[in-house]
mmCIF file of the N, C-alpha and C atoms, coordinates in Angstrom:
data_MODEL
# 
_entry.id   MODEL 
# 
loop_
_atom_site.group_PDB 
_atom_site.id 
_atom_site.type_symbol 
_atom_site.label_atom_id 
_atom_site.label_alt_id 
_atom_site.label_comp_id 
_atom_site.label_asym_id 
_atom_site.label_entity_id 
_atom_site.label_seq_id 
_atom_site.pdbx_PDB_ins_code 
_atom_site.Cartn_x 
_atom_site.Cartn_y 
_atom_site.Cartn_z 
_atom_site.occupancy 
_atom_site.B_iso_or_equiv 
_atom_site.pdbx_formal_charge 
_atom_site.auth_seq_id 
_atom_site.auth_comp_id 
_atom_site.auth_asym_id 
_atom_site.auth_atom_id 
_atom_site.pdbx_PDB_model_num 
ATOM 1   N N  . UNK A 1 1  ? 7.345  10.901  2.700   1.00 0.00 ? 1  UNK A N  1 
ATOM 2   C CA . UNK A 1 1  ? 6.843  9.678   2.215   1.00 0.00 ? 1  UNK A CA 1 
ATOM 3   C C  . UNK A 1 1  ? 6.170  8.887   3.391   1.00 0.00 ? 1  UNK A C  1 
ATOM 4   N N  . UNK A 1 2  ? 5.061  8.338   3.163   1.00 0.00 ? 2  UNK A N  1 
ATOM 5   C CA . UNK A 1 2  ? 4.311  7.600   4.167   1.00 0.00 ? 2  UNK A CA 1 
ATOM 6   C C  . UNK A 1 2  ? 4.900  6.187   4.335   1.00 0.00 ? 2  UNK A C  1 
ATOM 7   N N  . UNK A 1 3  ? 5.121  5.782   5.574   1.00 0.00 ? 3  UNK A N  1 
ATOM 8   C CA . UNK A 1 3  ? 5.601  4.420   5.954   1.00 0.00 ? 3  UNK A CA 1 
ATOM 9   C C  . UNK A 1 3  ? 4.424  3.494   5.746   1.00 0.00 ? 3  UNK A C  1 
ATOM 10  N N  . UNK A 1 4  ? 4.731  2.374   5.124   1.00 0.00 ? 4  UNK A N  1 
ATOM 11  C CA . UNK A 1 4  ? 3.620  1.375   4.823   1.00 0.00 ? 4  UNK A CA 1 
ATOM 12  C C  . UNK A 1 4  ? 4.200  -0.018  5.207   1.00 0.00 ? 4  UNK A C  1 
ATOM 13  N N  . UNK A 1 5  ? 3.223  -0.911  5.417   1.00 0.00 ? 5  UNK A N  1 
ATOM 14  C CA . UNK A 1 5  ? 3.596  -2.323  5.581   1.00 0.00 ? 5  UNK A CA 1 
ATOM 15  C C  . UNK A 1 5  ? 2.470  -3.228  5.163   1.00 0.00 ? 5  UNK A C  1 
ATOM 16  N N  . UNK A 1 6  ? 2.769  -4.461  4.795   1.00 0.00 ? 6  UNK A N  1 
ATOM 17  C CA . UNK A 1 6  ? 1.764  -5.530  4.480   1.00 0.00 ? 6  UNK A CA 1 
ATOM 18  C C  . UNK A 1 6  ? 1.889  -6.553  5.503   1.00 0.00 ? 6  UNK A C  1 
ATOM 19  N N  . UNK A 1 7  ? 0.725  -6.933  6.098   1.00 0.00 ? 7  UNK A N  1 
ATOM 20  C CA . UNK A 1 7  ? 0.759  -7.978  7.163   1.00 0.00 ? 7  UNK A CA 1 
ATOM 21  C C  . UNK A 1 7  ? 0.773  -9.338  6.502   1.00 0.00 ? 7  UNK A C  1 
ATOM 22  N N  . UNK A 1 8  ? 1.072  -10.394 7.278   1.00 0.00 ? 8  UNK A N  1 
ATOM 23  C CA . UNK A 1 8  ? 0.988  -11.771 6.811   1.00 0.00 ? 8  UNK A CA 1 
ATOM 24  C C  . UNK A 1 8  ? -0.433 -12.225 6.473   1.00 0.00 ? 8  UNK A C  1 
ATOM 25  N N  . UNK A 1 9  ? -1.351 -11.621 7.130   1.00 0.00 ? 9  UNK A N  1 
ATOM 26  C CA . UNK A 1 9  ? -2.742 -11.968 6.854   1.00 0.00 ? 9  UNK A CA 1 
ATOM 27  C C  . UNK A 1 9  ? -3.417 -11.150 5.715   1.00 0.00 ? 9  UNK A C  1 
ATOM 28  N N  . UNK A 1 10 ? -2.616 -10.413 4.990   1.00 0.00 ? 10 UNK A N  1 
ATOM 29  C CA . UNK A 1 10 ? -3.043 -9.721  3.795   1.00 0.00 ? 10 UNK A CA 1 
ATOM 30  C C  . UNK A 1 10 ? -3.541 -8.286  3.971   1.00 0.00 ? 10 UNK A C  1 
ATOM 31  N N  . UNK A 1 11 ? -3.376 -7.699  5.147   1.00 0.00 ? 11 UNK A N  1 
ATOM 32  C CA . UNK A 1 11 ? -3.835 -6.341  5.315   1.00 0.00 ? 11 UNK A CA 1 
ATOM 33  C C  . UNK A 1 11 ? -2.728 -5.363  4.941   1.00 0.00 ? 11 UNK A C  1 
ATOM 34  N N  . UNK A 1 12 ? -3.228 -4.229  4.494   1.00 0.00 ? 12 UNK A N  1 
ATOM 35  C CA . UNK A 1 12 ? -2.347 -3.101  4.086   1.00 0.00 ? 12 UNK A CA 1 
ATOM 36  C C  . UNK A 1 12 ? -2.430 -2.037  5.152   1.00 0.00 ? 12 UNK A C  1 
ATOM 37  N N  . UNK A 1 13 ? -1.318 -1.574  5.690   1.00 0.00 ? 13 UNK A N  1 
ATOM 38  C CA . UNK A 1 13 ? -1.287 -0.591  6.746   1.00 0.00 ? 13 UNK A CA 1 
ATOM 39  C C  . UNK A 1 13 ? -0.439 0.648   6.284   1.00 0.00 ? 13 UNK A C  1 
ATOM 40  N N  . UNK A 1 14 ? -0.870 1.829   6.643   1.00 0.00 ? 14 UNK A N  1 
ATOM 41  C CA . UNK A 1 14 ? -0.186 3.092   6.343   1.00 0.00 ? 14 UNK A CA 1 
ATOM 42  C C  . UNK A 1 14 ? -0.064 3.850   7.717   1.00 0.00 ? 14 UNK A C  1 
ATOM 43  N N  . UNK A 1 15 ? 1.098  4.454   7.919   1.00 0.00 ? 15 UNK A N  1 
ATOM 44  C CA . UNK A 1 15 ? 1.304  5.155   9.145   1.00 0.00 ? 15 UNK A CA 1 
ATOM 45  C C  . UNK A 1 15 ? 1.070  6.666   9.009   1.00 0.00 ? 15 UNK A C  1 
ATOM 46  N N  . UNK A 1 16 ? 0.270  7.190   9.879   1.00 0.00 ? 16 UNK A N  1 
ATOM 47  C CA . UNK A 1 16 ? -0.066 8.628   9.827   1.00 0.00 ? 16 UNK A CA 1 
ATOM 48  C C  . UNK A 1 16 ? 1.208  9.384   9.957   1.00 0.00 ? 16 UNK A C  1 
ATOM 49  N N  . UNK A 1 17 ? 1.429  10.460  9.132   1.00 0.00 ? 17 UNK A N  1 
ATOM 50  C CA . UNK A 1 17 ? 2.644  11.255  9.252   1.00 0.00 ? 17 UNK A CA 1 
ATOM 51  C C  . UNK A 1 17 ? 2.655  12.185  10.389  1.00 0.00 ? 17 UNK A C  1 
ATOM 52  N N  . UNK A 1 18 ? 1.462  12.412  10.976  1.00 0.00 ? 18 UNK A N  1 
ATOM 53  C CA . UNK A 1 18 ? 1.453  13.317  12.101  1.00 0.00 ? 18 UNK A CA 1 
ATOM 54  C C  . UNK A 1 18 ? 1.446  12.654  13.461  1.00 0.00 ? 18 UNK A C  1 
ATOM 55  N N  . UNK A 1 19 ? 0.581  11.662  13.743  1.00 0.00 ? 19 UNK A N  1 
ATOM 56  C CA . UNK A 1 19 ? 0.505  11.043  15.008  1.00 0.00 ? 19 UNK A CA 1 
ATOM 57  C C  . UNK A 1 19 ? 1.213  9.675   15.120  1.00 0.00 ? 19 UNK A C  1 
ATOM 58  N N  . UNK A 1 20 ? 1.529  9.063   13.924  1.00 0.00 ? 20 UNK A N  1 
ATOM 59  C CA . UNK A 1 20 ? 2.197  7.781   13.982  1.00 0.00 ? 20 UNK A CA 1 
ATOM 60  C C  . UNK A 1 20 ? 1.328  6.579   14.079  1.00 0.00 ? 20 UNK A C  1 
ATOM 61  N N  . UNK A 1 21 ? 0.052  6.751   14.072  1.00 0.00 ? 21 UNK A N  1 
ATOM 62  C CA . UNK A 1 21 ? -1.001 5.641   14.180  1.00 0.00 ? 21 UNK A CA 1 
ATOM 63  C C  . UNK A 1 21 ? -0.914 4.853   12.868  1.00 0.00 ? 21 UNK A C  1 
ATOM 64  N N  . UNK A 1 22 ? -1.001 3.520   13.048  1.00 0.00 ? 22 UNK A N  1 
ATOM 65  C CA . UNK A 1 22 ? -1.090 2.600   11.837  1.00 0.00 ? 22 UNK A CA 1 
ATOM 66  C C  . UNK A 1 22 ? -2.544 2.516   11.471  1.00 0.00 ? 22 UNK A C  1 
ATOM 67  N N  . UNK A 1 23 ? -2.851 2.802   10.177  1.00 0.00 ? 23 UNK A N  1 
ATOM 68  C CA . UNK A 1 23 ? -4.297 2.716   9.706   1.00 0.00 ? 23 UNK A CA 1 
ATOM 69  C C  . UNK A 1 23 ? -4.372 1.714   8.679   1.00 0.00 ? 23 UNK A C  1 
ATOM 70  N N  . UNK A 1 24 ? -5.476 0.860   8.763   1.00 0.00 ? 24 UNK A N  1 
ATOM 71  C CA . UNK A 1 24 ? -5.636 -0.048  7.687   1.00 0.00 ? 24 UNK A CA 1 
ATOM 72  C C  . UNK A 1 24 ? -6.194 0.660   6.459   1.00 0.00 ? 24 UNK A C  1 
ATOM 73  N N  . UNK A 1 25 ? -5.645 0.418   5.261   1.00 0.00 ? 25 UNK A N  1 
ATOM 74  C CA . UNK A 1 25 ? -6.101 1.013   3.997   1.00 0.00 ? 25 UNK A CA 1 
ATOM 75  C C  . UNK A 1 25 ? -6.451 0.002   3.043   1.00 0.00 ? 25 UNK A C  1 
ATOM 76  N N  . UNK A 1 26 ? -7.137 0.411   1.969   1.00 0.00 ? 26 UNK A N  1 
ATOM 77  C CA . UNK A 1 26 ? -7.608 -0.455  0.937   1.00 0.00 ? 26 UNK A CA 1 
ATOM 78  C C  . UNK A 1 26 ? -7.105 0.083   -0.428  1.00 0.00 ? 26 UNK A C  1 
ATOM 79  N N  . UNK A 1 27 ? -5.886 -0.362  -0.812  1.00 0.00 ? 27 UNK A N  1 
ATOM 80  C CA . UNK A 1 27 ? -5.269 0.228   -1.949  1.00 0.00 ? 27 UNK A CA 1 
ATOM 81  C C  . UNK A 1 27 ? -5.881 -0.253  -3.260  1.00 0.00 ? 27 UNK A C  1 
ATOM 82  N N  . UNK A 1 28 ? -5.805 0.512   -4.270  1.00 0.00 ? 28 UNK A N  1 
ATOM 83  C CA . UNK A 1 28 ? -6.267 0.147   -5.668  1.00 0.00 ? 28 UNK A CA 1 
ATOM 84  C C  . UNK A 1 28 ? -5.030 0.107   -6.578  1.00 0.00 ? 28 UNK A C  1 
ATOM 85  N N  . UNK A 1 29 ? -5.090 -0.772  -7.606  1.00 0.00 ? 29 UNK A N  1 
ATOM 86  C CA . UNK A 1 29 ? -4.020 -0.877  -8.561  1.00 0.00 ? 29 UNK A CA 1 
ATOM 87  C C  . UNK A 1 29 ? -3.712 0.535   -9.162  1.00 0.00 ? 29 UNK A C  1 
ATOM 88  N N  . UNK A 1 30 ? -2.383 0.754   -9.292  1.00 0.00 ? 30 UNK A N  1 
ATOM 89  C CA . UNK A 1 30 ? -1.959 2.002   -9.884  1.00 0.00 ? 30 UNK A CA 1 
ATOM 90  C C  . UNK A 1 30 ? -1.164 1.560   -11.170 1.00 0.00 ? 30 UNK A C  1 
ATOM 91  N N  . UNK A 1 31 ? 0.121  1.836   -11.204 1.00 0.00 ? 31 UNK A N  1 
ATOM 92  C CA . UNK A 1 31 ? 0.993  1.404   -12.310 1.00 0.00 ? 31 UNK A CA 1 
ATOM 93  C C  . UNK A 1 31 ? 1.761  0.131   -11.914 1.00 0.00 ? 31 UNK A C  1 
ATOM 94  N N  . UNK A 1 32 ? 2.359  -0.339  -12.880 1.00 0.00 ? 32 UNK A N  1 
ATOM 95  C CA . UNK A 1 32 ? 3.202  -1.607  -12.607 1.00 0.00 ? 32 UNK A CA 1 
ATOM 96  C C  . UNK A 1 32 ? 4.068  -1.946  -13.807 1.00 0.00 ? 32 UNK A C  1 
ATOM 97  N N  . UNK A 1 33 ? 4.825  -2.943  -13.695 1.00 0.00 ? 33 UNK A N  1 
ATOM 98  C CA . UNK A 1 33 ? 5.598  -3.416  -14.803 1.00 0.00 ? 33 UNK A CA 1 
ATOM 99  C C  . UNK A 1 33 ? 5.558  -4.950  -14.781 1.00 0.00 ? 33 UNK A C  1 
ATOM 100 N N  . UNK A 1 34 ? 6.397  -5.542  -15.538 1.00 0.00 ? 34 UNK A N  1 
ATOM 101 C CA . UNK A 1 34 ? 6.372  -7.057  -15.666 1.00 0.00 ? 34 UNK A CA 1 
ATOM 102 C C  . UNK A 1 34 ? 6.472  -7.747  -14.428 1.00 0.00 ? 34 UNK A C  1 
ATOM 103 N N  . UNK A 1 35 ? 7.321  -7.278  -13.451 1.00 0.00 ? 35 UNK A N  1 
ATOM 104 C CA . UNK A 1 35 ? 7.522  -8.074  -12.215 1.00 0.00 ? 35 UNK A CA 1 
ATOM 105 C C  . UNK A 1 35 ? 6.959  -7.500  -10.960 1.00 0.00 ? 35 UNK A C  1 
ATOM 106 N N  . UNK A 1 36 ? 6.614  -6.139  -10.922 1.00 0.00 ? 36 UNK A N  1 
ATOM 107 C CA . UNK A 1 36 ? 6.090  -5.545  -9.783  1.00 0.00 ? 36 UNK A CA 1 
ATOM 108 C C  . UNK A 1 36 ? 4.755  -4.833  -10.059 1.00 0.00 ? 36 UNK A C  1 
ATOM 109 N N  . UNK A 1 37 ? 3.916  -4.795  -9.077  1.00 0.00 ? 37 UNK A N  1 
ATOM 110 C CA . UNK A 1 37 ? 2.616  -4.020  -9.101  1.00 0.00 ? 37 UNK A CA 1 
ATOM 111 C C  . UNK A 1 37 ? 2.630  -2.924  -8.102  1.00 0.00 ? 37 UNK A C  1 
ATOM 112 N N  . UNK A 1 38 ? 2.269  -1.705  -8.576  1.00 0.00 ? 38 UNK A N  1 
ATOM 113 C CA . UNK A 1 38 ? 2.089  -0.662  -7.597  1.00 0.00 ? 38 UNK A CA 1 
ATOM 114 C C  . UNK A 1 38 ? 0.611  -0.419  -7.201  1.00 0.00 ? 38 UNK A C  1 
ATOM 115 N N  . UNK A 1 39 ? 0.467  -0.178  -5.913  1.00 0.00 ? 39 UNK A N  1 
ATOM 116 C CA . UNK A 1 39 ? -0.931 0.057   -5.378  1.00 0.00 ? 39 UNK A CA 1 
ATOM 117 C C  . UNK A 1 39 ? -0.899 1.343   -4.688  1.00 0.00 ? 39 UNK A C  1 
ATOM 118 N N  . UNK A 1 40 ? -1.999 2.135   -4.781  1.00 0.00 ? 40 UNK A N  1 
ATOM 119 C CA . UNK A 1 40 ? -2.105 3.388   -4.090  1.00 0.00 ? 40 UNK A CA 1 
ATOM 120 C C  . UNK A 1 40 ? -3.357 3.452   -3.196  1.00 0.00 ? 40 UNK A C  1 
ATOM 121 N N  . UNK A 1 41 ? -3.259 4.167   -2.117  1.00 0.00 ? 41 UNK A N  1 
ATOM 122 C CA . UNK A 1 41 ? -4.437 4.209   -1.202  1.00 0.00 ? 41 UNK A CA 1 
ATOM 123 C C  . UNK A 1 41 ? -4.421 5.677   -0.586  1.00 0.00 ? 41 UNK A C  1 
ATOM 124 N N  . UNK A 1 42 ? -5.612 6.168   -0.389  1.00 0.00 ? 42 UNK A N  1 
ATOM 125 C CA . UNK A 1 42 ? -5.742 7.441   0.344   1.00 0.00 ? 42 UNK A CA 1 
ATOM 126 C C  . UNK A 1 42 ? -6.378 7.160   1.657   1.00 0.00 ? 42 UNK A C  1 
ATOM 127 N N  . UNK A 1 43 ? -6.011 7.887   2.651   1.00 0.00 ? 43 UNK A N  1 
ATOM 128 C CA . UNK A 1 43 ? -6.668 7.691   4.005   1.00 0.00 ? 43 UNK A CA 1 
ATOM 129 C C  . UNK A 1 43 ? -6.607 9.036   4.666   1.00 0.00 ? 43 UNK A C  1 
ATOM 130 N N  . UNK A 1 44 ? -7.456 9.120   5.700   1.00 0.00 ? 44 UNK A N  1 
ATOM 131 C CA . UNK A 1 44 ? -7.511 10.323  6.496   1.00 0.00 ? 44 UNK A CA 1 
ATOM 132 C C  . UNK A 1 44 ? -7.253 9.938   7.986   1.00 0.00 ? 44 UNK A C  1 
ATOM 133 N N  . UNK A 1 45 ? -6.438 10.814  8.562   1.00 0.00 ? 45 UNK A N  1 
ATOM 134 C CA . UNK A 1 45 ? -6.060 10.699  9.939   1.00 0.00 ? 45 UNK A CA 1 
ATOM 135 C C  . UNK A 1 45 ? -5.633 12.139  10.450  1.00 0.00 ? 45 UNK A C  1 
ATOM 136 N N  . UNK A 1 46 ? -5.914 12.367  11.681  1.00 0.00 ? 46 UNK A N  1 
ATOM 137 C CA . UNK A 1 46 ? -5.550 13.743  12.232  1.00 0.00 ? 46 UNK A CA 1 
ATOM 138 C C  . UNK A 1 46 ? -6.142 14.878  11.386  1.00 0.00 ? 46 UNK A C  1 
ATOM 139 N N  . UNK A 1 47 ? -7.271 14.651  10.750  1.00 0.00 ? 47 UNK A N  1 
ATOM 140 C CA . UNK A 1 47 ? -7.951 15.631  9.910   1.00 0.00 ? 47 UNK A CA 1 
ATOM 141 C C  . UNK A 1 47 ? -7.195 15.959  8.632   1.00 0.00 ? 47 UNK A C  1 
ATOM 142 N N  . UNK A 1 48 ? -6.283 15.072  8.245   1.00 0.00 ? 48 UNK A N  1 
ATOM 143 C CA . UNK A 1 48 ? -5.478 15.338  6.992   1.00 0.00 ? 48 UNK A CA 1 
ATOM 144 C C  . UNK A 1 48 ? -5.715 14.219  6.029   1.00 0.00 ? 48 UNK A C  1 
ATOM 145 N N  . UNK A 1 49 ? -5.867 14.517  4.733   1.00 0.00 ? 49 UNK A N  1 
ATOM 146 C CA . UNK A 1 49 ? -5.927 13.526  3.662   1.00 0.00 ? 49 UNK A CA 1 
ATOM 147 C C  . UNK A 1 49 ? -4.554 13.174  3.356   1.00 0.00 ? 49 UNK A C  1 
ATOM 148 N N  . UNK A 1 50 ? -4.204 11.835  3.398   1.00 0.00 ? 50 UNK A N  1 
ATOM 149 C CA . UNK A 1 50 ? -2.861 11.333  3.191   1.00 0.00 ? 50 UNK A CA 1 
ATOM 150 C C  . UNK A 1 50 ? -2.895 10.246  2.127   1.00 0.00 ? 50 UNK A C  1 
ATOM 151 N N  . UNK A 1 51 ? -1.740 9.968   1.512   1.00 0.00 ? 51 UNK A N  1 
ATOM 152 C CA . UNK A 1 51 ? -1.638 8.922   0.579   1.00 0.00 ? 51 UNK A CA 1 
ATOM 153 C C  . UNK A 1 51 ? -0.479 7.972   0.931   1.00 0.00 ? 51 UNK A C  1 
ATOM 154 N N  . UNK A 1 52 ? -0.689 6.718   0.392   1.00 0.00 ? 52 UNK A N  1 
ATOM 155 C CA . UNK A 1 52 ? 0.310  5.721   0.620   1.00 0.00 ? 52 UNK A CA 1 
ATOM 156 C C  . UNK A 1 52 ? 0.474  4.889   -0.670  1.00 0.00 ? 52 UNK A C  1 
ATOM 157 N N  . UNK A 1 53 ? 1.702  4.473   -0.931  1.00 0.00 ? 53 UNK A N  1 
ATOM 158 C CA . UNK A 1 53 ? 1.984  3.602   -2.066  1.00 0.00 ? 53 UNK A CA 1 
ATOM 159 C C  . UNK A 1 53 ? 2.604  2.287   -1.622  1.00 0.00 ? 53 UNK A C  1 
ATOM 160 N N  . UNK A 1 54 ? 2.113  1.198   -2.244  1.00 0.00 ? 54 UNK A N  1 
ATOM 161 C CA . UNK A 1 54 ? 2.630  -0.099  -1.966  1.00 0.00 ? 54 UNK A CA 1 
ATOM 162 C C  . UNK A 1 54 ? 3.183  -0.711  -3.231  1.00 0.00 ? 54 UNK A C  1 
ATOM 163 N N  . UNK A 1 55 ? 4.219  -1.586  -3.070  1.00 0.00 ? 55 UNK A N  1 
ATOM 164 C CA . UNK A 1 55 ? 4.735  -2.242  -4.237  1.00 0.00 ? 55 UNK A CA 1 
ATOM 165 C C  . UNK A 1 55 ? 4.818  -3.747  -3.816  1.00 0.00 ? 55 UNK A C  1 
ATOM 166 N N  . UNK A 1 56 ? 4.290  -4.571  -4.636  1.00 0.00 ? 56 UNK A N  1 
ATOM 167 C CA . UNK A 1 56 ? 4.414  -5.994  -4.375  1.00 0.00 ? 56 UNK A CA 1 
ATOM 168 C C  . UNK A 1 56 ? 4.851  -6.759  -5.637  1.00 0.00 ? 56 UNK A C  1 
ATOM 169 N N  . UNK A 1 57 ? 5.540  -7.874  -5.413  1.00 0.00 ? 57 UNK A N  1 
ATOM 170 C CA . UNK A 1 57 ? 6.031  -8.602  -6.523  1.00 0.00 ? 57 UNK A CA 1 
ATOM 171 C C  . UNK A 1 57 ? 4.861  -9.411  -7.071  1.00 0.00 ? 57 UNK A C  1 
ATOM 172 N N  . UNK A 1 58 ? 4.778  -9.469  -8.434  1.00 0.00 ? 58 UNK A N  1 
ATOM 173 C CA . UNK A 1 58 ? 3.787  -10.242 -9.096  1.00 0.00 ? 58 UNK A CA 1 
ATOM 174 C C  . UNK A 1 58 ? 4.100  -11.756 -9.011  1.00 0.00 ? 58 UNK A C  1 
ATOM 175 N N  . UNK A 1 59 ? 3.130  -12.570 -8.962  1.00 0.00 ? 59 UNK A N  1 
ATOM 176 C CA . UNK A 1 59 ? 3.309  -14.050 -9.002  1.00 0.00 ? 59 UNK A CA 1 
ATOM 177 C C  . UNK A 1 59 ? 3.894  -14.351 -10.332 1.00 0.00 ? 59 UNK A C  1 
ATOM 178 N N  . UNK A 1 60 ? 4.903  -15.281 -10.337 1.00 0.00 ? 60 UNK A N  1 
ATOM 179 C CA . UNK A 1 60 ? 5.461  -15.707 -11.634 1.00 0.00 ? 60 UNK A CA 1 
ATOM 180 C C  . UNK A 1 60 ? 4.615  -16.783 -12.172 1.00 0.00 ? 60 UNK A C  1 
ATOM 181 N N  . UNK A 1 61 ? 4.330  -16.626 -13.416 1.00 0.00 ? 61 UNK A N  1 
ATOM 182 C CA . UNK A 1 61 ? 3.515  -17.617 -14.154 1.00 0.00 ? 61 UNK A CA 1 
ATOM 183 C C  . UNK A 1 61 ? 4.357  -18.501 -15.032 1.00 0.00 ? 61 UNK A C  1 
ATOM 184 N N  . UNK A 1 62 ? 4.085  -19.780 -15.107 1.00 0.00 ? 62 UNK A N  1 
ATOM 185 C CA . UNK A 1 62 ? 4.772  -20.704 -15.892 1.00 0.00 ? 62 UNK A CA 1 
ATOM 186 C C  . UNK A 1 62 ? 3.976  -20.846 -17.185 1.00 0.00 ? 62 UNK A C  1 
ATOM 187 N N  . UNK A 1 63 ? 4.546  -20.382 -18.325 1.00 0.00 ? 63 UNK A N  1 
ATOM 188 C CA . UNK A 1 63 ? 3.853  -20.412 -19.616 1.00 0.00 ? 63 UNK A CA 1 
ATOM 189 C C  . UNK A 1 63 ? 4.120  -21.701 -20.434 1.00 0.00 ? 63 UNK A C  1 
ATOM 190 N N  . UNK A 1 64 ? 4.450  -22.754 -19.795 1.00 0.00 ? 64 UNK A N  1 
ATOM 191 C CA . UNK A 1 64 ? 4.743  -23.966 -20.591 1.00 0.00 ? 64 UNK A CA 1 
ATOM 192 C C  . UNK A 1 64 ? 3.385  -24.533 -21.078 1.00 0.00 ? 64 UNK A C  1 
# 
């Protein structure tokens, strides 16, 4: 599983499984549920195509 992190300034980073370099990626929406959204990104490093998954909490909406 690829190590991932989201920075405070809104960047998504994935760590190469071979060399350990953090690569900025641009994920697209995948699946989700009521409270969480899943995002997936593909990136290439060390000549290998790799994938990363991010999960973030959805903003709570007030329906009053």
